[in-house]
N, C-alpha and C positions, 0 to 999 in steps of 0.2 A: 747236868752240868750239875755235879755234887756241890752242896753249900761250901766245902772246901777251896772249890776252883773259883767259884764268885766271889769268896772274901778274897781272895788273891786278885783277882782281876780289881777289885774294888780300889783295894791296896794299892796297886800301879797305877789307876787313874787319878788315884789324891796324890800321887808322887810326881805325874805326868804331868798335870795338867796345869799347874802353875808354872812350868818351865815354859808349856809355850802361850799362854795366855801373853799377850801382850801390856805395855806401862802406860797411862796416858799420863804423858809431860804436859803442862800445863804451859804458855807460850806467851810472848808477848805479840800486840796484834801488828797488823802490815801497816805501819804509818813513818814514813820516811821523814826524817830529819830537816824539811828545807830551813833557809832563814828566815822566811813567814811566820811559820809555826814557831820558831823557838824563840826568836826576836818580840812574838808578842805573849809568850808564855801558854800555849798552846789553845786560846780561845778562839777557835773558828767554826764551830758551829753551827751559828749566827749570822758568819758573816763569810761566806763561803767565798771562794776566790780562784780560777784558775786551777790549774793541775792537780791543787790539792783540795778538789771536790769529789774528785774522784773513790779520798777516802775518807771524807770526814762527812760529807752529809750532801748525800746522791738529789736532796732537794732542789740544791744550788743547781742543778741543770737549766733549769727554768728562769735563774735569777741574774742579773747582770749583766754583765757584757762577756759579748764572745771571746773565747780566748783559745789560742791555738800554739801549743808548745812543739819547735817541732824537733830539740834538743833539750837534755837539761843535763847537767852533773852534779853531784855535791858531794861534800866531805866533811863528816866530824870527827874529832879528837875528844874524847871521853877520859876526863880524870884534869886534876889541877893544872891548868893552864904551864905553870912557871916549871913543874916537877915534870910533865910531858914534853916540853920542849928542850929541857935539860937531857931527855932521855932520848929524845929525838934527834939530840945535834952530836952525842955520844957514836963509836965509830963502831958500829953492829952490823952485822951481813945476813944471821940468821933469822929465824922466830926469836929460835932457843937465847941469844944476846940481845933481842929487843925485850922478850919479858926478863930479862935479868936487870937490865936496864930499867924496865919499868918497875921496878921493886915495891921502889919506896909508894908508890902511887896506887899498885896492886893492894899492898898492904893496909894500905887510909884508907879510900874509899873505893876503889876499883880503877882499870885502865881497860877501855877498848876505841873502837873507831865506828861509826857506821859511813855507809858509801851508799849514794841514791842518786839514781838519774831515769829517764825516759823522755816518753812523750806524750802528748794527749792533746784530745778537742774538747773543749767543752763550752756549752751553748747550745742555743737553739732547742733547749730542751733533751739535746742528748749529751753523754759523756760515751767518749773512748779513748781507752790507753794502755799503753804497757809500760810499765815501769819495777823497775828494780830497787832492793831495800836488803844492804848486808850489813849485815853486823856482825860485833865480837866485843866479848867482855870476861874480863874476869879477876876475881877480887877475892880475899881470903887472907891468914893468916894460919900459923908460920908459912913461907914463902918458903919452898914450891909447892909441899905435899899437903899442906893446909889448905892450898886454894881451889878453886872451881869456875866453872863461867860456861860460855857456850858458842859457838860460831854459827851463825844463823843466816841465810842467804833465802832470801825469796823473789820470783820472779812471778808478776802475776797480770793478766790481761783482764781488762775491767769493761764491763759494760752497761750502759743505766739510761734510764730513761727518768723525764721526772715532769706533771702536767699539771698545771698553771690552772685554779679556779676564781675565777674574779669574783669575789662576795659584794664588794660597794668599789664605788669609785677609786677608794684609798684602803681598799684590803682585799689582798690576795694572797690566796693559801696556794702552795706548789706542793707534790705531792711526789717522792721517788723513791725509785728503788734500784741497786747497780749488784751485778753477781761478778765477784772475782776467781775467776778459774786460774788456781795458782798453783806451781811448785815447790818445795821448800827445800832446801839441802842443810841438814843439820845437824851438828856435833855437839854431843855432853862432854866439856872437856872436866876429867878430875886430878884431884893434885898427882897420881901417879903416873898422866900422862906428861901432865905437865914437865913433872920432874922429870924427863925423859928427854922432852923438846931440852930444857937447859942445860944437861948433859951430853945432847948428842948424841944420844943413843938410835943408832941407826934404824931401830925399830920406829920410832916414833913417827916419822912422817909416813909409812905406809898405815898405820891404825889412824892416823888421822884422816889418810885419803880414802881409808876403808868406811871409816865414817859418814864419809861424806860423797861417799861413791854414787847412789843412784839418789832422787829427791824421791820424798812423799805428794802427795799431790790432794788437793782440797778446792771447795767455790762455797769461801764466803759471801754471805750473802749483807747487806747492810742497807737499811728502810728508813727515811726521814721525811718530815714535813716542813716546808719553811714559811711562815707568815709574814708578810711584806704588812707594816701596820702604816698609819698617820704619822706626819712630822719624823718620820726618817728609821721608825722605832721597825726592831724585826724579831721574829721567836723561832726558833726551832726544839725539835726534838728527832732524837736519831737512835736506832737500835742500830748495833755495830755486829756483825760477826756470827748471826743466824747462821746455825750448820759451819762453823768456823772448826770442824775435825779436818786433822791432813791426816791421810793412810799412804802404806809402805813405806817407803824410803829405806835404807842401807840397813837399820836396828827393827828390832820386832816393837819400839815403841808407836805407839800415835799419839800426835802432838795436837792439843786441843788448844784452842783462844777461846777462852769462854765469854757468852755473849752480854752485851753493855749497854745500858739507856742512858743519854746524854742529853743536857740541856741546854740551851743559850739563849742568852738577847743582848741587841746589838743598838744602838744608836749612830746612826749617820746624817750627822743635820745639814740641809742645804743652805750655804753660808753665801748665795747669789754670787755678788760680781767680787769678791773674793775667795771663791772656790780654785779659781787659776792658781792663786798662791799656798792656802793651807784648807786640807780635804780629809777632817779627821773622822774615823770611825773607835768608837769604847766598844767594846766588848766586855763580853761573861760568860763563861758556861760551867757547868756543875758538870763534870763525868762520873760514872760508874754509881749514878743513881741505884740501883739496885742492889748495890753491895753497902751501899748507904743505909739505904731500908733493912738490911738484913744486920745493921749493924759489924760487917765486916772491914770496913772504913770507914775516913772519919771526911766530912762537908772539907775543911780545912786543907785533909791532902788532897781533895780531888775540885777544888777552888782554883780555878783561871782566869785571870783577870788582865785586858789585854788593851792599848790606843796604835792603832794606826794611824801617820800622818802623808797624804803624799799633799807633796809641794812645788812650786815652779811647772805644775799642767804635768806633777808625778812625773816628772826629772829624779827626785829625789824623794824616795821614802822612808820615815822612821817609825820603828816599833820600840814599843817598852812595854812591861808586863809584870805580872806575878803568879809564878807558875807554882803552887802548892806554897805559897810565901814567898819563896824563893826568886830573887830579883831577875829579868831578862829585858836587852834591847838589842836593837839591830840597823841595821840601814840596808837600802837597794838603792842604785843608781841603774838608770834605762836611760842607755845609747841607742836609740833607735827600735832596732831589733836585741839588740843584748842587754841582758839583764846582770849582775853582778849586784852579788846580795852576802851580808855578815852576819852572825848574829851572836851572845852569845846568853848561854840561861845555864838551868840549874836543875836536874831532873832527881826528884828522891826513888832512888832505889831499894830500900828498908821497908820495913813494916810498919814505920810511923815516921812523919816527920822527923829530924833531926840524924835520923839513925843512920843512912848512908846517902846524903848529898852526894851526885854526882854529875862537876862543872860540864859543861863544853862547849865548842868552841866549832860553829859549821860556816861552810863559805859556798857560793854555788855561784854557778855558768851557766847563762840558758837564753838560747834563740827562741823569741818569742813574739808574737803577733797578737795585739789584743787593744 
């Protein structure tokens, strides 16, 4: 092979390789928005409970009461509630009309929805569940060409185990891990596609269907430590989304959920004879500690403070908190085996606090034995 032919092959390779190498797109972790998580402002690492333990802290499988969620389904509307309700009350028949009705919300903070549900068993050191987390979010201006967003639906089978180690009569350390074999259907939305949806272009539905045609797959792993301490205190450290890479799918992109470290503390005082009337838990979490150390985010953006108060033998549970400084609150009523919850929170979608806060209202109905 002469030098001229070799140079031609190298030149072609340089031109071709960038077109076949996949792009890595960072995406948010699997984190179904339940009323408890939303209402408390998301500080759940040191106060794991029920189905949420599967994706918050696997060490919680060895902590607290057993819980069997036979069925749960919840939905959240993302965006200013008044504007979203105005849009939903309009006469809309398809995705394009809905997007047009939501234009004031999309250009301000962004609009979207979350649908989550599943079933789970947590307790006796074991956690197993099958859960769905479906998200859609669109933001930007001018509308529609200046907007962007995504549709992301993830189905996760969670399998985990935790082992408690009793150090003293009042101190127990539980170590847990969970693996989440998952399928992710995701489509990135750009202004061109959104304009096609708004103008009812016949190709829009076909393009969106093609982008969601087949799932990417991944096996994220979480590892957690939970310490039960004297006087009702507890502390936890969790490393989430190890091996958080999703491969395959309709596009050539790979989706990456960056690994993260979170730490939390909680206080659950024993009020003795008053416990049936009022049973509080106070919690505080700092998420993405590794990014804080690398100065990629701030402590205030990653700080979550919350309180959970069960009343009347847990017939009614109230929540309140601060999610990165934004207020959250909610409540749940326990009708024997049927739980109905509702919550309000605000999540910062921008790079810094105050950049793009997005409010959400979450409702959930669950059939649960605990």
